[in-house]
N, CA, C and O of each residue as an XYZ file, in Angstrom:
404
protein
N      59.963     20.508    -51.335
C      59.839     20.498    -50.173
C      59.975     19.435    -49.211
O      60.973     19.282    -48.507
N      58.686     18.515    -49.194
C      58.444     17.396    -48.578
C      57.747     16.497    -49.477
O      57.190     16.879    -50.507
N      57.789     15.200    -49.040
C      57.016     13.793    -50.105
C      55.730     14.248    -49.453
O      54.790     13.954    -50.192
N      55.344     14.838    -48.378
C      53.917     14.678    -47.938
C      53.167     15.477    -48.472
O      53.389     16.678    -48.318
N      52.039     15.022    -49.269
C      50.949     15.935    -50.098
C      50.348     16.986    -49.046
O      50.432     18.189    -49.293
N      49.883     16.631    -48.145
C      49.138     17.471    -47.156
C      49.973     18.648    -46.482
O      49.385     19.627    -46.023
N      51.331     18.530    -46.434
C      52.210     19.602    -46.260
C      52.420     20.256    -47.169
O      52.746     21.425    -46.960
N      52.317     19.759    -48.549
C      52.884     20.519    -49.614
C      51.473     21.698    -49.973
O      51.588     22.867    -50.341
N      50.355     21.024    -49.750
C      49.138     22.093    -49.764
C      49.259     22.940    -49.010
O      49.051     24.080    -49.426
N      49.623     22.757    -47.663
C      49.862     23.963    -46.656
C      50.893     24.870    -47.027
O      50.842     26.064    -46.731
N      51.915     24.303    -47.722
C      53.086     25.609    -47.952
C      52.378     26.065    -49.314
O      52.439     27.284    -49.478
N      51.910     25.562    -50.037
C      51.014     25.975    -51.353
C      49.863     27.198    -50.798
O      49.758     28.222    -51.472
N      49.303     27.082    -49.962
C      48.432     27.740    -49.452
C      49.031     29.211    -48.698
O      48.428     30.282    -48.637
N      49.970     28.994    -48.325
C      50.558     30.206    -47.623
C      51.405     31.049    -48.737
O      51.560     32.269    -48.674
N      51.924     30.218    -49.759
C      52.390     31.180    -50.799
C      51.498     31.604    -51.715
O      51.905     32.518    -52.431
N      49.975     31.064    -51.984
C      48.926     31.852    -52.494
C      48.417     32.851    -51.704
O      47.734     33.735    -52.222
N      48.711     32.841    -50.202
C      48.364     33.931    -49.441
C      49.354     34.966    -49.661
O      48.912     36.092    -49.892
N      50.773     34.780    -49.630
C      51.636     35.761    -49.814
C      51.426     36.469    -51.258
O      51.617     37.681    -51.356
N      51.055     35.745    -52.308
C      50.494     36.514    -53.366
C      49.512     37.428    -53.548
O      49.552     38.462    -54.214
N      48.374     36.846    -52.726
C      46.891     37.682    -52.402
C      47.458     39.052    -51.771
O      47.275     40.161    -52.273
N      48.043     38.844    -50.810
C      48.589     40.133    -49.848
C      49.284     40.991    -50.782
O      48.978     42.181    -50.860
N      50.262     40.446    -51.548
C      51.012     41.392    -52.354
C      50.330     42.058    -53.446
O      50.784     43.117    -53.880
N      49.111     41.453    -54.008
C      48.241     42.208    -54.820
C      47.081     42.899    -54.163
O      46.139     43.348    -54.816
N      47.172     42.975    -52.825
C      46.224     43.505    -52.241
C      44.612     43.275    -52.260
O      43.749     44.137    -52.098
N      44.436     41.889    -52.501
C      43.095     41.155    -52.696
C      42.807     40.569    -51.460
O      42.819     39.350    -51.288
N      42.487     41.580    -50.389
C      42.191     41.155    -48.961
C      41.118     40.162    -48.792
O      41.108     39.333    -47.883
N      40.071     40.295    -49.847
C      38.958     39.335    -49.848
C      39.727     37.904    -49.750
O      39.833     37.340    -48.661
N      40.149     37.463    -50.698
C      40.848     36.511    -51.181
C      41.849     36.134    -49.982
O      41.854     34.994    -49.516
N      42.544     36.964    -49.593
C      43.467     36.792    -48.180
C      42.763     36.000    -46.953
O      43.196     35.162    -46.162
N      41.685     36.523    -47.099
C      40.678     36.099    -45.810
C      40.289     34.946    -46.007
O      40.222     34.191    -45.038
N      39.961     34.532    -47.174
C      39.300     33.073    -47.653
C      40.523     32.271    -47.611
O      40.310     31.128    -47.206
N      41.635     32.503    -47.883
C      42.604     31.628    -47.977
C      43.184     31.316    -46.617
O      43.654     30.192    -46.436
N      43.196     32.341    -45.500
C      43.593     32.276    -44.045
C      42.639     31.180    -43.383
O      43.033     30.279    -42.642
N      41.091     31.446    -43.844
C      40.462     30.759    -43.228
C      40.631     29.143    -43.428
O      40.768     28.284    -42.557
N      40.578     29.002    -44.846
C      40.994     27.740    -45.321
C      42.343     26.960    -45.011
O      42.419     25.764    -44.728
N      43.321     27.801    -45.110
C      44.396     27.172    -44.523
C      44.322     26.767    -43.007
O      44.946     25.834    -42.501
N      43.619     27.462    -42.482
C      43.337     27.219    -40.718
C      42.580     25.991    -40.671
O      42.802     25.253    -39.712
N      41.770     25.653    -41.487
C      41.170     24.099    -41.830
C      42.044     23.369    -42.119
O      42.371     22.514    -41.296
N      42.730     23.456    -43.399
C      43.680     22.659    -43.646
C      44.614     22.051    -42.631
O      44.959     20.873    -42.728
N      45.114     23.003    -41.451
C      46.239     22.787    -40.626
C      45.523     21.910    -39.639
O      46.067     20.902    -39.189
N      44.313     22.279    -39.296
C      43.655     21.327    -38.331
C      43.244     19.846    -38.757
O      43.326     18.862    -38.022
N      42.780     19.863    -40.096
C      42.815     18.402    -40.554
C      44.060     17.505    -40.794
O      44.078     16.278    -40.707
N      45.108     18.330    -41.115
C      46.303     17.893    -41.189
C      46.703     17.269    -39.964
O      47.067     16.095    -39.908
N      46.638     18.075    -38.943
C      47.003     17.629    -37.574
C      46.508     16.477    -36.987
O      47.090     15.538    -36.445
N      44.991     16.775    -37.246
C      43.914     15.431    -36.803
C      44.596     14.051    -37.392
O      44.822     12.985    -36.819
N      44.814     14.419    -38.596
C      45.100     12.780    -39.726
C      46.425     12.559    -39.122
O      46.705     11.396    -38.831
N      47.348     13.553    -38.870
C      48.650     13.151    -38.729
C      49.560     12.964    -37.437
O      50.518     12.204    -37.296
N      49.007     13.852    -36.541
C      49.476     14.134    -35.273
C      50.767     13.855    -35.166
O      51.435     14.608    -35.873
N      51.600     12.826    -34.377
C      52.774     12.426    -34.261
C      53.545     12.074    -35.339
O      54.775     12.123    -35.356
N      52.814     11.709    -36.269
C      53.644     11.299    -37.226
C      54.066     12.288    -38.409
O      54.674     12.022    -39.445
N      53.525     13.604    -37.914
C      53.944     14.648    -38.931
C      55.667     15.032    -38.773
O      56.262     15.049    -37.695
N      56.241     15.310    -40.035
C      57.725     15.441    -39.821
C      57.846     16.763    -39.061
O      57.254     17.781    -39.421
N      58.677     16.691    -37.945
C      58.891     17.885    -37.337
C      59.673     18.975    -37.978
O      59.354     20.118    -37.652
N      60.507     18.845    -38.713
C      61.209     19.846    -39.570
C      60.488     20.556    -40.442
O      60.603     21.723    -40.818
N      59.670     19.645    -40.741
C      58.542     20.345    -42.152
C      57.782     21.030    -41.381
O      57.611     22.171    -41.809
N      57.113     20.739    -40.156
C      56.246     21.404    -39.422
C      57.032     22.949    -38.875
O      56.436     24.026    -38.890
N      58.033     22.823    -38.551
C      58.911     23.786    -38.042
C      59.005     25.089    -39.413
O      58.756     26.293    -39.363
N      59.492     24.170    -40.618
C      59.618     25.424    -41.439
C      58.292     25.981    -42.133
O      58.242     27.012    -42.804
N      57.281     25.165    -41.870
C      55.926     25.630    -42.253
C      55.582     26.696    -41.171
O      55.011     27.668    -41.663
N      55.776     26.767    -39.854
C      55.503     27.593    -38.816
C      56.445     28.842    -39.134
O      56.000     29.967    -38.906
N      57.586     28.703    -39.594
C      58.174     29.703    -39.958
C      57.775     30.855    -40.991
O      57.922     32.077    -40.962
N      57.221     29.988    -41.900
C      56.583     30.470    -43.114
C      55.475     31.318    -42.434
O      55.541     32.543    -42.543
N      54.581     30.811    -41.822
C      53.291     31.533    -41.281
C      53.963     32.693    -40.403
O      53.466     33.819    -40.406
N      54.851     32.459    -39.819
C      55.469     33.790    -38.966
C      56.041     34.805    -39.845
O      55.923     35.976    -39.485
N      56.485     34.613    -40.656
C      56.940     35.525    -41.594
C      55.600     36.141    -42.413
O      55.386     37.350    -42.508
N      54.940     35.339    -42.853
C      53.587     36.252    -43.434
C      52.822     36.950    -42.088
O      52.523     38.138    -42.208
N      52.597     36.485    -41.217
C      52.019     37.198    -40.163
C      53.111     38.544    -39.836
O      52.605     39.624    -39.530
N      54.076     38.458    -39.890
C      55.071     39.542    -39.421
C      54.888     40.700    -41.009
O      55.118     41.907    -40.939
N      54.553     40.168    -41.998
C      54.365     41.114    -43.022
C      53.089     41.472    -43.257
O      52.831     42.376    -44.051
N      51.998     40.696    -42.488
C      50.722     41.486    -42.317
C      50.620     42.521    -41.417
O      49.976     43.517    -41.746
N      51.178     42.453    -40.274
C      51.593     43.064    -39.403
C      52.164     44.683    -39.966
O      51.673     45.792    -39.756
N      53.398     44.279    -40.752
C      53.511     45.636    -41.183
C      52.636     46.202    -42.083
O      52.513     47.420    -41.954
N      51.849     45.565    -43.148
C      50.882     45.944    -44.031
C      50.093     46.828    -43.195
O      50.018     48.029    -43.452
N      49.489     46.288    -42.188
C      48.619     46.734    -41.292
C      48.849     48.371    -40.370
O      48.048     49.258    -40.076
N      50.284     48.207    -40.136
C      50.879     49.472    -39.689
C      50.834     50.470    -40.913
O      50.304     51.555    -40.676
N      51.304     50.260    -42.155
C      51.530     51.197    -42.883
C      49.797     51.688    -43.413
O      49.569     52.844    -43.768
N      49.040     50.941    -43.393
C      47.380     51.267    -43.341
C      47.134     52.293    -42.470
O      46.787     53.413    -42.844
N      47.315     51.931    -41.177
C      47.063     52.737    -40.196
C      47.565     54.121    -40.332
O      46.758     55.029    -40.130
N      48.906     54.439    -40.677
C      49.700     55.352    -40.849
C      48.821     56.365    -41.808
O      48.467     57.508    -41.519
N      48.535     55.561    -43.162
C      47.840     56.179    -44.091
C      46.574     56.661    -43.734
O      46.179     57.706    -44.250
N      45.842     56.020    -42.885
C      44.488     56.515    -42.343
C      44.812     57.571    -41.291
O      43.936     58.434    -41.335
N      45.678     57.824    -40.417
C      45.867     59.107    -39.550
C      46.343     60.041    -40.400
O      45.978     61.187    -40.135
N      47.395     59.842    -41.813
C      47.188     60.964    -42.295
C      46.055     61.511    -42.874
O      45.906     62.731    -42.926
N      45.085     60.578    -43.399
C      43.980     61.024    -44.139
C      43.052     61.932    -43.026
O      42.388     62.908    -43.377
N      43.116     61.505    -41.824
C      42.296     62.213    -40.821
C      42.846     63.703    -40.561
O      42.207     64.754    -40.522
N      44.153     63.489    -40.402
C      44.963     64.703    -40.145
C      44.533     65.798    -41.311
O      44.305     66.980    -41.051
N      44.467     65.278    -42.506
C      44.460     66.197    -43.588
C      43.107     66.688    -43.588
O      42.992     67.894    -43.810
N      41.793     65.858    -43.339
C      40.560     66.303    -43.098
C      40.405     67.133    -42.232
O      39.764     68.154    -42.482
N      40.907     66.925    -41.100
C      41.085     68.056    -39.890
C      41.515     69.305    -40.294
O      40.896     70.319    -39.971
N      42.393     69.327    -40.885
C      43.501     70.615    -41.331
C      42.510     71.258    -42.390
O      42.373     72.480    -42.344
N      41.853     70.580    -43.279
C      40.717     71.460    -44.182
C      39.629     71.916    -43.550
O      39.101     72.941    -43.982
N      39.143     71.316    -42.525
C      38.125     71.403    -41.897
C      38.484     72.883    -41.033
O      37.604     73.740    -40.957
N      39.699     73.083    -40.461
C      40.261     74.013    -39.739
C      40.476     75.317    -40.754
O      40.266     76.464    -40.358
N      40.884     75.036    -42.001
C      40.998     76.004    -42.908
C      39.741     76.522    -43.362
O      39.593     77.722    -43.593
N      38.876     75.717    -43.494
C      37.484     76.157    -44.016
C      36.906     77.271    -42.750
O      36.550     78.425    -42.988
N      36.909     76.675    -41.478
C      36.503     77.558    -40.288
C      37.173     78.733    -40.569
O      36.488     79.579    -41.144
N      38.238     79.003    -40.344
C      38.918     80.191    -40.441
C      38.736     81.047    -41.607
O      38.935     82.262    -41.594
N      38.317     80.310    -42.705
C      38.275     81.320    -43.929
C      36.764     81.642    -43.811
O      36.511     82.549    -44.604
N      35.921     81.342    -43.290
C      34.453     81.701    -43.120
C      34.317     82.639    -42.028
O      33.271     83.281    -41.932
N      35.353     82.809    -41.104
C      35.400     83.783    -40.123
C      35.758     85.232    -40.564
O      35.225     86.223    -40.066
N      36.642     85.269    -41.474
C      37.027     86.286    -42.235
C      36.110     87.106    -43.111
O      36.563     88.032    -43.782
């Protein structure tokens, strides 16, 4: 990727995040995001205008891709939750009608 150890660490943390999300290890993913945020802040503070723009663009694209993946996973989870709530309501309605008979 780059010859910059700081950028390599940022790329590595995003790849680790992708793996954690794939394994549905949400606790680990949360810790990785917090650590990555801190790493980015430290990298920018240390390198500022010296950071290679193309490598930063590539890192940003990787972050945006992961953000889109996380949004998709969130939407899938929300769909499952709604379906679960509908099932509970349907079972409750069935039980109520059964008790009326």
